[in-house]
N, C-alpha and C positions, 0 to 999 in steps of 0.2 A: 539337355540331350546328352547321352552318353558318348564317350569317345573311346575307340580302341587304342591300345598302345602299339598294335602291329600296324605297320605301314611302310609304304615306299613312295619316294619322290625323286625327281630328277630334272635337270635342266642342261641345256647344251648351247654353246655358241661356236659356230664355225664361220670365221671371218677370213679375210685375205691375209692377216698377219698372225692370227692366233686360232687355236682350237681349244675350247675349254669345256669341261664337263663336271657336273656335281651330282653325286648320287647320295641319298640319305635313306638308311634302312632302320627300323625299329622293331623291337620285340618287347614283351612284357618284362617288367622288373620292379622291385619294390621301391627303387630310387632312380635317380638319373645316373646311368652307366654309360658314359660317352667316350667313344674313341674317335680320333680325327686323323686322317691320312691326307697329307698335302705334299705337293712337290717342294723342292728346296726353295724355289723362289717366292713361296708363300709361308715359309716356316715360321716367320716372325708375326704371322697374322692368326696363329692358332688360337691365341686367347680370345681375339675378337669372334672368331668362327665359334668357339665354345659358347660365348655369351649370346650370340645370335640364336644358336640351336636351344640352349637352356630356356630362354625366354619364351620360345614358341611352343616347344614340345614337353616341357615340364618334367616329364618322368618317362622311363623305359630304357631298355638296353639299345642304345643309338650308335650307329656307325656312319661316319661321314667320310667320303672319298672324293677329293678334288683332283682332277687332272688338268694340267696346263701345258700346252706345247706350242712352240713356235713353228711357223712354216719355214720353208727353205730359205726365203729372203730375209727372215728375222732371226735365223740361227746366230748365236753369239760367236764372235770371232775367236779363234784360238791364236795365242802368241807362243813363240818358241823362246825357251830360256836358252839362249846360245851358249853361254858359258857352261851350264850344266850339261848340254849336249856334247860340247867338245870334250868334257872331263870323262863322260860316259864312253864316248868313242875312243879316246886315248887308252883308257883302262881296258876296254875290250880288245883293242888291237894288240896291246902288250900281251895279254893272256893268249890271244890267237897265235901270236909269234912263238910263244913259249911252247905251245901245244902243236904247232905246225897245222893249225886249223885254217879253213877257207875264211877269208875277210869279206866276202861279196855281200853278206846280209848285215854286216856290222852296223851300217848307217841306219838302216831301217830299225834294227833292234834298239839302237841307242835312242832313236827318235820316240820310241814308245816306252822308254824307261820312265819311272815315276817322276812327275812334276816337270818333265820336259816341255809337254804341250800344256799350257795354262789357259783356262777360259777367262775372257775379259769379264770382270764383275760389273753388273749393272749398277747405275747410280740410283739414289733414292727416289728421284722423280720417275724413273722408269718402273721401279717396283711399285710405287703408289699408283701409277697408272694402270698397271696389271691388276692390282687389288680392286681398283674401281671397276674392272670389267668382271671380276668374280663376284662382287657383292650382290649385284642384281640377280645373279644366277642362284646365289645361295637363298635369297629371299624366294625366288620363284620355286626352288626345290622344296623349301619348307612349306610354302603354300600348297604344293602338290601333295606332300605327305600328310598335311593337315586335312585336306579334302579326302584323301584315302581313309584316314582314321575316323573322320566323321561318317563316311559311308559305312564302314565297318561297325561303327557305333550305333547307326540306326538299325542294323540287322541285330546287333547284340540286344538293343532296347527291346525290339519286338519278342525276341526269344526269352529274355529274362522276365518280362511282363507276362508271358504266357505261363511261366512257372508260378509266378505270384498269383495269377488268377486261379490256377489249379489248386494252390494251398487254400485260397478263399473258398473255393467250392467244397473242399474237403472239410474245412472248418464248419461250413454251413451243414454238412452232413452230420458232423459230430453234435452240433447245436441241436439238430433235429432229433438225434438219438439219445441225447443226455437225459431228458424226462423219463424215457423208457428205462435207461440205466438206473436212475434214482429210485424208480418204483420197484424195480427188481430188488434193490438193496433194502428198501423199506419192508418189502414182503419177507425177505430172509430175516430181517430184525424181529418182525412180528412173530414169525415161527420160533426163533429162538426164545423170545420173550415168553410165548406160551409154554415152552418146554420148562423154563427155569423159575416162572413165576410161582410154581406150587412148591418150590423148595422153601423150608423153613428158614434158611439163611439169606433168602432174597431181600436185598435192599433196594427198593424202587428208586429212591432219590439218587443213589450212587449210580444205579444203572442208567438213568436218564442222562446223568451228567456224562457218563462214559460214551452213550450213544451220540450225544451232541457232539463231543469231541471227535468221535469216529466219523460222523457225517460231514463235519468241517474238513476233515483230512481227505475226504473223497470228493469234495466240492471243487469243480474246475471253473466256476464262473469267472473268477478274477483272472485266471490265465487266459481264458477266451477273450475277455475284454482287451488285455494287454496285448495279445496277439493281433487282434483287429487293429489297435493303434499302431503297432510296429509295422504292420503291412501297409498301412496308410502313409506312415512316415517314410517308408521305403519308396513308395510310389511317387511321393513328392520330391524326394531327393534325386530320383532318377532323372526328372526333367528340369533340374537346376542348371543354369548356364555354366557354372564353374566346374572343374574336375571333381568328381564325387566317388571314385573308385574306393578309396580307403574308409570314407564314412559308410558306404554301403556295406563294406565288409563288417563294420562294427554293428550296424543294424541287423544284418543277417545272423550275427552271433546271438543278439537278443531274441530274434525269432526262434532260433534254435533252442534256446533255454525254455521258452514257453511251450514249445512243441514237446520237449522232453518231459517237462512237468506235467503236461496234460496226460502224456502216456503213462508216467509213474503213478499219477493219482487216480486215473479212470478206473483201473481194475475191471475193465470191460473188453471182451474180444473184439467186438465191432469197432469200438474206438481205437483200440490198439492197431487194428488193420489200417484205419485212416491215418493214424500217427505215422506208421511206416511209410505210407505213400507221401505224406507230407515231408518227411526226412529225405526221401529220394528227390523230391523237387527241390528242397533246399540245397542239397548237395550239388545239383545241376547249377543253381544260382552261384554258389560259392566257386564253382569251377570257371564260370564265365567272368565272375568278378575279378579273378586274377588277371584278366586281359584288359581291364577297364582303367582308363587314365584317372 
């Protein structure tokens, strides 16, 4: 069954100590185009996140957004770099005296100077514990987007198969009309034969050879058979379990070649009309295939 490349999945955990959310969005793309946005605490896990996503989603323009926040009781402590604070305060005081400026806000200003307040770094065990909380949420979000893609794929399958069925109907109409077309061609040839057979330069053997060549050039029997086979192969491929978007694209190209050849060889207004309709259905198929995994 087909899968769409368009999808959305999310997962969230709100606990006493942490709040974590994972969102994954995907659009159609010729290959895997993945962007990952994580908080600093998970920056070293981006490679693992990318592997998880690529194994499940395979292809598409995918964006992953992970948000991780601690509640108030879990906020990291800030330490004060006392020596740096003193240095900033001394420098600011000297400048204030030189300028005759008020020193009332100097301490607060010095406290917020770069690198005065330093956040305690978490140890490796804490970082790994937090990653262990994120991993199942990643799996849940991936399952969610896969379900979304599968549901979209069911709708795409029904739509694309309706276009294939319409091409089959039009091909049946061509099959029905083809004997009439061939009889019209024979009638015209007989008329021309009657006109030129009285000529003293008429070469009957050469004329028959040229007529056989002419009839073969107008014969569309092989194209009709190949088109039927391509439509059958397309239908089989649609229901394969693995991703088939690219393969369906190649098959649709072959379908297009046979339709075009039928149109160019038929030399008949009724068949040309059916060919135009078949091309319209095929364009609809190609448009939808662009969004298939």
